[in-house]
N, C-alpha and C positions, 0 to 999 in steps of 0.2 A: 448847596441847599438854597439856590434861586429860585428852584422849582417848587418851592415850599413856600415861596413868600406871600402871606395873608391866607395861607389855608392850615395854618395850625391850631387846634382847640384849645389846647392847652398846653403850658410851658412849668413843668414842677421838676426843680432841681434844689440841690443841695451843694453850693459854692464852696471852694475852701474859705474858709475862715483865718482871718490872721492874726491867730491867737499865739505868736512867740517862736511856731513851730517851723520845722523847714517848708517854705512857700513855694509850691511844687509850678504857680502859676507867673514865673519871674519871666517875662517875654517883653517883646518892642514896645508893650504899651507902658513898661517903666515897672519898676519893685512895688511901688505903693497899692494896697486894696483897691482904694477909691479908681486910682488909675486904670487899674486893670476891669472893674468891673463895670463903668459908664461906657464905654464901646458897645460891650458885649450886650449890656438893659438895649442899649439904643438898636442893636441886631435882633434881638428879642421881639422885643414891640415890632419890626418891620415883618417878622415872622405869623404873629399871631393875625387872627381873623378879626373882622370888625369886634367882633363880641368875644373874641378869644381872651383866658386868663392866664395870668403869670402867677405862681405860688411858689413861694422862693424860701428854702427854709436859710433860718442865720440863728447864732447864739448872742449872747449879750453883749460879746466885743464889739462886733459891726453891728447891731439894731439899728443904732439912730444914725450912723452913716448911711446904712443902708435906704432906710425909710426916708430919709432927703434925698437921695438920689432917686429913689423908685418917684417919691413927690414930683421933682426936676423930668424926670424921662416920661413917667404916665400920668402925671398931675394928680394934684391930692384929691380933686373931684372923682377920680376915678379907683381911689383904693376901696376894695371889699372888705376887708377883715384885716385883725392883726390876731392870730391864732397864738395861742399860750397851750404847749402840750406837754406833759406830764413825761419827763424821760428818764425820770427814776422813781421808785416807789418808797424810799427811805431815805433818811438824812444820810448826807455824803459829808464827808472829813475832809474836802479839798478848798474848804476855804476856811478863814477864822470868825470872819461877822456872819453871812447868812447862808444856809445850803444850797447851792443851783441845783435845783430838782425840776427846771423847765428851761425850754427853747422857745422859739417863736418862727411862725412861718408867716409872712407878707404875702396879703394877696391883692392883687392889682388886676383890672380890666383892662384892653385897649382902648374901650369904650364901654361903660358902666351901664349906658342905659341899653346897652345890646347884650348884656352878658346874661345869663342866666344860670342860677345857683337851684341844684337840685335839693330832693329830700331825703333825708339818711331812711335806710328802713328802719320800719317797726321794729323794738323788741319784744319778747315776752313779758316784760315787767310792764310795759305801757298797755300791752293788749289785759294783762291779767285785770286790771283798772275798771273793764267792760265785763257787766255779767247779765244772769238772762232769767232773775227770780222768779219772775211772773210767765215764764214761757213765749215772750212775745214774739210771736213769727217774723218780727220783722230783725230779729238775730239780738246780740247783745248789745248792752246800752250801758252809759257809766253811770254808775252811780253815784248821786250829790251833783249833778251838773247844775252849775249857777241858772237859775230864771231871772236875774238882773244883768242892766246893763249899767256901766261908769257913769255915762252922760246924761243925768236925768231930767225928763221933760214933766214938767207939773202933772200934765194929763196921765202919765202912767204911775203916779206914788201915791197910789190909795190902798186902803187896805183888801184883802180876802180874808173869807172867814173859813176856815178849816172845816169840812163835812168829819172829820176823826172827834176833836176836840171844841168846836166852837171857838176858838180861839180866833182873835185877828192878828192877820201877818202883814205887816209894811214891809215894803225894798230897804229898809233905812235909808242910809243918807244917797242911795241909790234911784232904780227904775226898772218897772217890770220888763222885762226884753220884748214880748209879742204886744200887741195891741188888745185892748178890752176884751173885745167880739171875741179873738182867741180864746182870753184865756177864763171869760164866760163856759167858753163850748167845753174847754177841759175838765173847768170844774162841774158842771152838768154832769159830765161822763160818772161821776162819781154815784149817780142815781137820784139827787135831788136837784129842784129847781133853785134857781141862784135869781137875785133883783140887785139893780142898782140902789144904793140908797145914802142919804145925805146924814153925816154921821157927826158933823159939827166940829171936825178935827183940822181944818183949817187946808184939808186935801179934796182931790176928786172923788166924785161920788165911790164910795164902796162897793165891791160885789159880795152879797152877805146872802145865805140863806133865805130863800123866802117865805118872811112871816113870822122868821124866827128871833129872839134876843139876841145883843150883841154886848160883851165885857164892857164895862166902865171902862174909860181912857183915866179920868183922873188926869193926874200930871205926867203924864207918861212922855218922855222924850223920845219922838219917835224914829227920829233921824239914829239914836246910839241904842235907842232898847225897843226894837220894831214888834214885840209880840205883846197881846195883851189878851190875858188868861181872866176867866170868872168861874169859879164851881157852879155857881148857881146856871149859868148857859149849858155849861157841862150837862146838868143833871136835867134840862130841861127837854118835854117830850119830844120836840121837835127835833133837838139834835140827838137824844134815842135814836129816832128813827132815821136820820139822816146817818149815823154809825153806824148801825145794821146794816145800811145797804151798802156803805163806803169797806167796811169788812168782809162782808159778802165777795166783792170784788177783788179786795186787795188777795184774800186767801183762795179765790176759787177761778178769779178772770184775770184777763191782761188790763195790766194796770193804763192810765190815759197818760198822754203824753207829759202832763203835769202831774207829779205827784207831789206826797209828803214822805218824809226822811223818819227814821226810826219809828218803822212799822206803824206811821200812819200821825205820832204824836209831835214830829220834828217841824223843820224850817219848809216852805214850798221849793221844789226841784223839777228840774227839765230833764227826761231823758234826752242823751247824745247817742246816737246809734255807731257804732264801729263802722257799719258799711258806708257811711255818709261823712266820715272823718277822713280828712287825708292820710293816704296809706303811706306816711312816711312821719319822720319827725325834723325839724327845723335843725338846722347845724348851728352849734354853738362858737363861743369862741375859746372856751374852756375844754380841752380835750383829755380824760384821763379814765384810763382802761383799769378794771377792778380784777381782771384777769391775766395773771405774770406765769401763766406755765410755759416753759420751755418747749421747742418744736421735739417732736418725735426724731429717732433715726431714721437719715434718709431711706426711703423705700416706696412701698406699694401706699403706705398708708400717711404718708409725709405731708401730702398737698391737702390732710383735711384736719390739720391739726389745728387747736385753739390759738387765734393769734394774740400778740400781745402790744402794747404801745408805746414800751420803755426802752433805752438804748442796749441795754445787753441783750435783750431780744434779738434785737437788728442783728448783733456781732454772732448771737446764737445762730439764728438762720442762717446767715453766710457758712459759719464752720459747721454747719449742717449738709450743706450743698456742696462745697466748696474743701473742706476740710482744715485743720487748724493751720497757723504758719503763713497766714496770706497777710499777715503785719496793716491788715486795714482796720482802724479802732474806729473810723468816723460814720459808720452804716447808721441809717437810720431804718427805722421799724418797716415793715412791710404793712402794716395795717395803719401806718400815719400815709404814709405813701397813697395806698388801696382807697382808703375814704377820700385825700385831696381827689386822685382821679374820677370815683362817684359823684362827687357834688359837683365839678367843674369841665368835666367832657360827656359830652353824649355816648351812647354806646355804642357809634361809629365813628367816632371820633380820632383825631393823631393827637400824640403825646409826645412830645419832643423834652429829652433832659440834654443841657448842653454840658453839664458836670456829671457825666453819669456813672462814675465811680466804679462801684462794687458791680452795679445794675440792677438796682433793687426797683427802679421805675418799669424796665422789661419785665421783671419778676412779677411785678404788681399789677399790669396791663395783661400779660397772661392768665393769672389767676383770676383776675374779676371776667375776662373774657370765658373761662372755662367754666366758672362759676355760674353766671348768668346768661351765657350763649352772645352775649356782647361779641363785636366787631371791631374792637380797636385798633389802632395800628401806634407803635411805637418808631422814634427815632433816638438815637442814644449817640452822644457825641464825649468822645474820651481820648486822652493822650496817650500814646504808644510810643515807646522807643525799644531799640535795640540790646541798651546799655541795661545793666541788672537793675539800676535805681530806679527806673519806671517801667515797668511793662503790665502796666494796670491792663489797657485796651484789649490787648490777648490774652494775657495769662488770667484774667480777674473777670473784667467784665464780659467779654466774649464766652467764656469758660463757663460762668454762671448761668448766662442767657440758653444755652446751649443744653445744660444739664438740666434745666427748669423746663425747658419750651417741648422736648418730647411729651413726657409725661403730664403736659399740660396741653395737649392736642396743639401746639402753637408751631410757629418757625419761625427765622428771620436770617436777613442777608449781613454778610459781613463785609466791609468794605474797607481799606486801606490806601490813605492819603500820605505819600512821600512828601 
């Protein structure tokens, strides 16, 4: 591995947990889990690029010990995330107190300032929030985009008058998100002229329809009750004229950037165009999947099945490829590992798994390369032995990778060290 020192983009791994079962890594480092892990973590850090990332799976048995170890080796300042992923989708009867439905991934960078985190692909649910009710040539836009910001500047905390109802709209405890000049320009695109006017409300001058009356403010608390409405204003001839022009544009034209919700009777809002939105979603620290379908039987269609994020799916994926009877029960789901690789490894990067187990990491890399045309490479390390008790490297790890590589247009080299 010396030739890979400082060249690895992502180490993603699922080390053995000290859960009371037979511990396979009882070697010269000693039988204790922490004693086994510390020198390996130091070695992993050496292999990473300056901006490389380690994503390591763990359960609650060793979560706190591993966290302390990683803080010691990588530095607390280089912790990127503690991801909580849903390993089962129904209550489990394996604990008399609380059902253990989640496990964890601790994510650390060699140098957090140099590490990069990629966005996840947008999904249909996110895109469905964008519509095009006015046939805007700029494309779909988000209905109800907020026209305010949370950091109020007094000059931007004034009233604007609706051309549909004559109501005065304030930004509440917030402030309008764009300069007054731009707000006036957008309002006038509804067909009427606007002017600045002092309303005696303790705020900056309002933007109101030119020469039109405005509602009486009375004792309105403008931060919590930001709309002032008056039937007298609604029926005024100037408002009737403004409303007619605005409704004509609403029904037959492209709406301005600043529009009024509820068909014109609601609050001001801004268009947020899909084409200008980041083409992805920001990863969060809780990962749960709604789709828990099982994989199809191995065959020509098996590589396009819907993946799920729970533990049983990982075992089912392995059963589908290798067949039952492998006796490997700690398989991480393909979706989980693919997600980690997508977020923290560039399309041409190197992924290392020093506790390769059933080979899920290699499968995930091959799958992502096949889906997106990426060119990631993987390095797997797993123990092997000619004795019956431990043949994972040859009979499971290598065999899984061999069976998935060809249909996913990938390849690999197996090297045995004695």
